[in-house]
C-alpha positions as CSV (number, residue, x, y, z in Angstrom):
1,X,-7.6,-18.0,-5.1
2,X,-5.8,-18.4,-1.5
3,X,-7.2,-19.8,1.4
4,X,-7.2,-16.2,3.1
5,X,-9.1,-14.7,0.1
6,X,-11.6,-17.5,0.2
7,X,-12.3,-17.0,3.9
8,X,-12.7,-13.2,3.5
9,X,-15.3,-13.7,0.8
10,X,-17.1,-16.4,2.7
11,X,-17.3,-13.9,5.6
12,X,-18.6,-11.3,3.3
13,X,-21.2,-13.6,2.0
14,X,-22.5,-14.5,5.4
15,X,-22.7,-10.7,6.2
16,X,-24.9,-10.3,3.1
17,X,-26.9,-13.1,3.9
18,X,-27.5,-12.1,7.5
19,X,-28.4,-8.6,6.2
20,X,-31.1,-9.9,4.0
21,X,-32.8,-10.8,7.1
22,X,-32.6,-7.2,8.4
23,X,-35.3,-4.6,8.3
24,X,-35.4,-2.6,5.0
25,X,-37.0,0.5,6.4
26,X,-36.7,2.7,9.4
27,X,-40.4,3.0,9.5
28,X,-42.2,0.9,11.9
29,X,-45.8,0.2,12.9
30,X,-46.4,1.4,16.3
31,X,-46.3,-1.6,19.1
32,X,-45.1,-4.1,16.5
33,X,-41.3,-4.0,17.3
34,X,-39.8,-2.9,20.4
35,X,-36.2,-3.6,19.5
36,X,-33.5,-0.9,19.3
37,X,-33.0,0.4,15.8
38,X,-29.6,0.5,14.2
39,X,-29.2,2.2,10.6
40,X,-25.9,1.6,9.0
41,X,-24.9,3.8,6.2
42,X,-22.0,1.9,4.5
43,X,-18.9,3.8,3.2
44,X,-19.5,5.5,0.0
45,X,-16.7,3.7,-1.7
46,X,-18.6,0.4,-1.1
47,X,-17.7,-3.0,0.4
48,X,-15.4,-5.7,-0.8
49,X,-12.1,-3.8,-0.4
50,X,-10.8,-6.8,1.5
51,X,-9.5,-4.2,3.9
52,X,-10.8,-1.2,6.1
53,X,-14.4,-1.2,4.7
54,X,-14.8,-5.0,5.1
55,X,-13.5,-4.9,8.7
56,X,-16.1,-2.1,9.5
57,X,-18.9,-4.6,8.3
58,X,-17.2,-7.5,10.0
59,X,-17.3,-5.5,13.3
60,X,-21.0,-4.5,12.8
61,X,-22.1,-8.2,11.9
62,X,-20.1,-9.3,14.9
63,X,-22.3,-7.1,17.2
64,X,-25.5,-7.8,15.2
65,X,-24.9,-11.6,15.9
66,X,-24.8,-11.2,19.6
67,X,-27.5,-8.5,20.0
68,X,-31.1,-8.6,19.0
69,X,-31.5,-5.1,17.1
70,X,-33.6,-4.1,14.3
71,X,-30.9,-3.3,11.6
72,X,-31.3,-1.4,8.3
73,X,-28.4,-1.2,5.8
74,X,-28.2,1.9,3.5
75,X,-25.5,2.0,0.8
76,X,-25.5,5.5,-0.7
77,X,-23.5,5.9,-4.2
78,X,-23.0,9.8,-3.7
79,X,-22.5,12.4,-1.3
80,X,-25.8,13.9,-2.6
81,X,-27.9,10.9,-1.1
82,X,-26.5,11.3,2.4
83,X,-28.3,14.5,3.3
84,X,-31.7,12.8,2.4
85,X,-30.9,9.7,4.2
86,X,-30.0,11.6,7.4
87,X,-33.0,13.5,7.2
88,X,-35.4,10.4,6.6
89,X,-33.7,8.5,9.3
90,X,-34.3,11.5,11.7
91,X,-38.0,11.8,10.8
92,X,-38.6,8.1,10.8
93,X,-37.2,7.2,14.2
94,X,-38.2,10.4,16.2
95,X,-40.5,8.3,18.3
96,X,-40.4,4.7,19.4
97,X,-37.4,2.8,20.5
98,X,-34.0,4.0,20.8
99,X,-32.2,4.5,17.4
100,X,-28.6,4.9,16.2
101,X,-27.4,6.0,13.0
102,X,-24.2,4.7,12.1
103,X,-22.2,6.6,9.5
104,X,-19.1,4.5,8.6
105,X,-17.3,7.0,6.3
106,X,-15.5,10.2,7.5
107,X,-16.5,12.2,4.3
108,X,-20.0,12.2,5.5
109,X,-18.9,14.8,8.1
110,X,-19.4,17.8,6.1
111,X,-22.9,16.6,5.1
112,X,-23.9,15.9,8.7
113,X,-22.7,19.4,9.9
114,X,-24.6,21.3,7.2
115,X,-27.9,19.6,7.9
116,X,-28.5,21.5,11.2
117,X,-29.7,18.5,12.7
118,X,-31.6,18.4,16.1
119,X,-31.9,15.0,17.5
120,X,-34.8,13.6,19.7
121,X,-34.0,12.1,23.2
122,X,-34.0,8.4,21.7
123,X,-31.9,9.3,18.9
124,X,-28.0,9.3,18.4
125,X,-25.4,9.3,15.7
126,X,-22.1,7.5,15.7
127,X,-19.6,9.0,13.0
128,X,-16.6,6.9,12.3
129,X,-13.0,8.6,12.2
130,X,-13.9,12.3,12.6
131,X,-11.5,14.8,14.0
132,X,-14.1,17.2,14.8
133,X,-14.7,18.2,18.2
134,X,-17.9,20.6,17.6
135,X,-20.3,18.0,16.4
136,X,-24.1,18.5,17.0
137,X,-25.4,17.3,20.3
138,X,-26.2,13.5,20.2
139,X,-23.4,13.0,17.7
140,X,-20.4,10.8,18.7
141,X,-17.2,9.9,17.1
142,X,-13.9,8.4,17.4
143,X,-10.7,8.1,15.3
144,X,-7.6,6.1,15.0
145,X,-4.5,8.3,14.8
146,X,-2.2,7.0,12.0
147,X,0.7,9.4,12.7
148,X,2.8,7.3,15.0
149,X,2.2,4.0,13.3
150,X,3.1,5.5,9.9
151,X,6.0,7.1,11.4
152,X,7.1,3.7,12.6
153,X,6.7,2.1,9.2
154,X,8.7,4.7,7.8
155,X,11.5,4.1,10.2
156,X,11.6,0.5,9.3
157,X,11.6,1.3,5.5
158,X,14.4,3.8,6.1
159,X,17.4,1.7,4.6
160,X,15.3,1.2,1.4
161,X,16.5,3.3,-1.6
162,X,13.4,5.2,-2.2
163,X,9.8,5.3,-0.5
164,X,6.6,6.6,-1.8
165,X,2.9,6.7,-0.8
166,X,-0.1,6.0,-3.1
167,X,-3.1,7.8,-1.5
168,X,-6.7,7.6,-2.8
169,X,-7.3,11.4,-2.6
170,X,-5.8,14.8,-1.5
171,X,-7.0,16.7,1.5
172,X,-8.4,13.7,3.6
173,X,-7.2,14.2,7.0
174,X,-6.9,10.7,7.8
175,X,-4.8,10.0,4.7
176,X,-2.7,13.1,5.2
177,X,-1.9,12.2,8.9
178,X,-0.4,8.9,7.8
179,X,1.7,10.6,4.9
180,X,3.1,13.0,7.5
181,X,4.1,10.1,9.8
182,X,5.5,7.9,7.0
183,X,7.3,11.0,5.6
184,X,9.0,12.1,8.9
185,X,9.7,8.4,10.0
186,X,11.5,7.8,6.5
187,X,13.2,11.1,6.0
188,X,14.6,11.5,9.5
189,X,18.4,10.9,9.6
190,X,18.1,10.3,5.7
191,X,18.6,12.6,2.6
192,X,16.0,10.9,0.6
193,X,12.4,12.3,0.0
194,X,9.2,10.6,0.1
195,X,7.1,10.8,-3.1
196,X,3.3,11.1,-2.9
197,X,0.7,10.1,-5.6
198,X,-2.8,10.9,-5.3
199,X,-5.2,8.7,-7.3
200,X,-7.9,11.4,-7.5
201,X,-9.2,14.6,-5.9
202,X,-12.3,13.0,-4.4
203,X,-13.5,9.6,-2.8
204,X,-13.4,8.0,-6.0
205,X,-9.9,7.3,-5.6
206,X,-10.7,4.5,-3.1
207,X,-12.1,2.5,-5.8
208,X,-9.6,2.7,-8.6
209,X,-7.4,-0.4,-8.4
210,X,-6.5,-0.3,-12.0
211,X,-5.2,3.1,-11.8
212,X,-3.2,2.1,-8.8
213,X,-1.9,-0.8,-10.7
214,X,-0.6,1.6,-13.4
215,X,0.8,4.1,-11.0
216,X,3.1,1.4,-9.2
217,X,4.0,0.2,-12.5
218,X,5.8,3.3,-13.4
219,X,8.0,3.3,-10.2
220,X,11.4,2.2,-9.8
221,X,12.5,0.0,-6.6
222,X,10.6,1.7,-4.0
223,X,8.9,1.0,-0.4
224,X,5.1,1.7,-0.9
225,X,2.7,2.9,1.9
226,X,-0.7,2.3,0.2
227,X,-3.5,4.6,1.5
228,X,-6.1,3.9,-1.2
229,X,-8.6,1.6,0.3
230,X,-10.0,-0.8,-2.3
231,X,-7.3,0.7,-4.8
232,X,-4.7,-1.0,-2.7
233,X,-5.6,-4.4,-4.3
234,X,-4.2,-3.0,-7.6
235,X,-0.8,-2.3,-5.9
236,X,-0.8,-5.8,-4.4
237,X,-1.6,-7.4,-7.7
238,X,1.2,-5.6,-9.5
239,X,3.6,-6.7,-6.7
240,X,2.3,-10.2,-6.8
241,X,2.4,-10.6,-10.7
242,X,5.6,-8.8,-11.5
243,X,8.6,-11.0,-11.7
244,X,12.0,-10.1,-10.4
245,X,10.2,-7.2,-8.5
246,X,12.4,-5.6,-5.9
247,X,9.9,-3.0,-4.4
248,X,8.2,-3.7,-1.1
249,X,4.6,-3.1,-0.1
250,X,3.3,-2.5,3.5
251,X,0.0,-4.2,3.9
252,X,-2.9,-1.8,5.0
253,X,-5.5,-2.1,7.6
254,X,-5.6,-5.8,7.9
255,X,-3.0,-8.6,7.8
256,X,-2.0,-8.9,4.2
257,X,0.6,-11.5,4.2
258,X,-1.1,-13.6,1.6
259,X,-1.8,-10.9,-0.6
260,X,1.8,-10.6,-2.0
261,X,5.3,-12.1,-1.2
262,X,6.7,-8.2,-1.3
263,X,4.9,-7.6,1.8
264,X,7.2,-7.8,4.7
265,X,4.8,-6.4,7.3
266,X,1.2,-5.0,7.6
267,X,-0.3,-1.9,9.7
268,X,-3.3,-3.4,11.1
269,X,-6.3,-1.1,12.0
270,X,-8.6,-2.7,14.6
271,X,-11.7,-0.6,13.6
272,X,-13.9,-3.7,13.9
273,X,-13.1,-4.2,17.7
274,X,-13.8,-0.5,18.2
275,X,-17.1,-0.7,16.6
276,X,-18.2,-3.7,18.6
277,X,-17.2,-1.7,21.8
278,X,-19.2,1.5,20.6
279,X,-22.4,-0.2,19.6
280,X,-22.3,-2.4,22.6
281,X,-22.0,0.8,24.9
282,X,-24.8,2.3,22.8
283,X,-27.0,-0.8,23.3
284,X,-26.5,-1.2,27.0
285,X,-27.1,2.6,27.2
286,X,-23.8,3.3,28.7
287,X,-22.3,6.8,28.5
288,X,-20.0,7.6,25.4
289,X,-17.4,10.4,24.9
290,X,-18.6,12.9,22.2
291,X,-15.0,12.5,20.8
292,X,-12.0,10.1,21.4
293,X,-8.6,9.5,19.6
294,X,-7.0,6.2,19.9
295,X,-3.4,5.8,19.2
296,X,-0.4,3.1,19.2
297,X,-0.8,2.8,22.9
298,X,-4.5,1.8,22.7
299,X,-3.7,-1.4,20.9
300,X,-6.3,-0.3,18.2
301,X,-3.4,0.0,15.7
302,X,-0.2,-2.0,15.3
303,X,2.1,-3.5,12.9
304,X,2.2,-7.3,12.4
305,X,5.1,-9.1,10.4
306,X,4.3,-11.4,7.8
307,X,4.9,-14.9,8.8
308,X,5.7,-16.1,5.2
309,X,7.7,-13.2,3.8
310,X,11.1,-15.1,4.0
311,X,9.5,-18.2,2.8
312,X,8.3,-17.0,-0.3
313,X,10.4,-14.0,-1.4
314,X,12.4,-14.8,-4.6
315,X,14.6,-11.6,-4.8
316,X,15.6,-9.6,-1.9
317,X,18.2,-6.8,-0.8
318,X,21.0,-7.4,1.6
319,X,19.7,-4.9,4.1
320,X,17.0,-7.1,5.2
321,X,18.8,-10.6,4.6
322,X,18.5,-11.4,8.3
323,X,15.3,-13.0,9.1
324,X,14.9,-11.0,12.3
325,X,15.5,-7.5,10.5
326,X,11.7,-6.5,10.6
327,X,11.2,-7.5,14.2
328,X,14.4,-5.8,15.4
329,X,13.8,-2.6,13.5
330,X,10.1,-2.6,15.0
331,X,11.5,-2.9,18.5
332,X,14.3,-0.3,17.9
333,X,11.9,2.3,16.7
334,X,8.7,1.7,18.5
335,X,9.2,3.9,21.6
336,X,10.3,6.8,19.4
337,X,7.1,6.4,17.4
338,X,5.1,6.6,20.5
339,X,6.7,9.9,21.7
340,X,6.5,11.3,18.2
341,X,2.7,10.6,18.0
342,X,2.2,12.2,21.5
343,X,4.0,15.2,20.3
344,X,1.7,15.2,17.0
345,X,-1.5,15.0,18.9
346,X,-0.6,18.0,21.1
347,X,-0.1,20.1,18.3
């Protein structure tokens, strides 16, 4: 187990230890606890993906470590549970200290809209990564646009003979946005097509690393954009274990340099930083926008190069023989990607 992997799991273990000290119920005896209340509904695909979901929890725990709040953690296993969770929170926190319900998965949006919820004056909901602008009053959201950064990644992959996307599920707006960007970036000035593979038709695809392992094993020499949450670990594992493997894999959500020697760069999503900012604004009772989109120019999403790619790679292609190749292509296409993102958001 690498130093990075051990570090990730140690941080997660700390999270769970701290959460054990959190309140287990939203119900409070009047007068016994005047702290603000934070109820966190974890992603339906669970924690431990060593990527996006774990960064969400990292941001929450960073906030919790600096603010004295009464925090509750709720971990649903299906969408059927979400409606009852929202209704219970609404009822149990209607009076008393201010309360925030943090919904950390964009798939909860449909359930939230269908509840027809009306919030009390001290209640607010923060929904992560929704594109919706017609949420109920008192519900706030933000999203990180993936089109521009994925377009840039596609440009950087353009000289590879093939490119593909392995996505968790079809029809998810966040994933489809990234697929559109990567496809256009790779196919511009290029007669080759990006192949797209979906692991499932629902959110179960975010937790199918064995299936992702089998899918990538059936491909030839390709440049993979992994959009499958915890299932990405199956992709990294295959690229790590297979000798004389020419395909390259883009790290996703966090710096994945140590996950495989076939990762030249990673798309890093600073969801942890955004959550700290939003939770702090709620705690300090600052006004929040009902909806906001963050793109490449915000610094909340970027590409970082692997510092060990050329040190540990055992087989490579001539086009990226120069150790400055990835840095040079990043600089070459970054402004173009920024303009493409602006156009995409406008439409």
